[in-house]
C-alpha positions as CSV (number, residue, x, y, z in Angstrom):
1,M,-0.3,0.1,0.2
2,L,3.3,1.9,1.1
3,N,4.6,1.4,-2.8
4,L,1.4,3.1,-4.3
5,I,1.1,6.2,-2.5
6,T,5.0,6.9,-3.0
7,L,4.0,6.1,-6.7
8,W,2.1,8.8,-7.0
9,A,3.8,11.6,-4.4
10,L,5.6,13.8,-7.0
11,G,7.7,16.7,-6.1
12,T,8.6,19.6,-8.2
13,G,10.7,18.6,-10.7
14,E,8.4,15.6,-11.8
15,I,5.7,18.7,-12.2
16,I,7.7,20.8,-13.8
17,L,8.8,17.7,-16.1
18,I,5.0,16.9,-17.1
19,A,3.8,20.7,-17.3
20,L,7.3,21.0,-20.0
21,V,5.8,17.4,-22.3
22,V,2.1,18.6,-22.1
23,L,3.1,21.8,-23.4
24,L,5.3,20.6,-25.6
25,I,2.3,18.4,-26.7
26,F,-0.4,20.3,-26.9
27,G,1.3,23.9,-27.9
28,G,0.9,27.2,-25.6
29,K,-2.4,28.3,-27.5
30,K,-4.2,24.7,-26.8
31,I,-3.7,25.1,-23.5
32,P,-6.3,28.0,-21.7
33,E,-8.4,26.4,-24.2
34,L,-8.0,22.5,-22.4
35,M,-8.2,24.4,-18.8
36,R,-11.7,26.0,-19.8
37,G,-13.1,22.8,-20.0
38,L,-11.9,21.6,-17.7
39,G,-12.9,23.9,-15.4
40,K,-16.5,23.7,-16.7
41,G,-16.3,20.3,-16.7
42,V,-15.6,20.3,-12.6
43,S,-18.0,23.0,-12.5
44,Q,-21.0,20.8,-14.2
45,F,-19.5,18.4,-11.8
46,K,-20.3,20.4,-7.9
47,K,-23.3,21.3,-9.4
48,G,-24.9,17.7,-10.2
49,V,-23.1,16.8,-6.8
50,K,-25.0,19.6,-5.0
51,E,-28.3,18.9,-7.2
52,V,-28.3,15.1,-5.7
53,D,-27.7,16.4,-2.0
54,E,-30.4,18.2,-2.3
55,E,-32.6,16.2,-3.6
56,I,-31.5,13.4,-1.1
57,N,-32.2,15.6,1.9
58,S,-35.8,17.0,0.2
59,T,-36.6,13.5,0.5
60,L,-35.4,12.6,4.0
61,N,-37.0,16.0,4.6
62,D,-40.2,14.4,3.4
63,T,-40.8,11.3,5.1
64,K,-39.9,12.5,8.6
65,D,-42.6,14.5,8.1
66,K,-44.9,12.1,7.9
């Protein structure tokens, strides 16, 4: 289990290397567009989680009232 955790423990050098590889693959003009899409996806995911949470809470409140 410890090996799995240390596998994803990235240092500063590794993060910089990954960023450079991404920059080389996608280019400087494409990265902002990719990040915007990622941001929209995260916000939609959060909105969906919030809606599900509200639905669960409203269902629980309705069953408590009966």
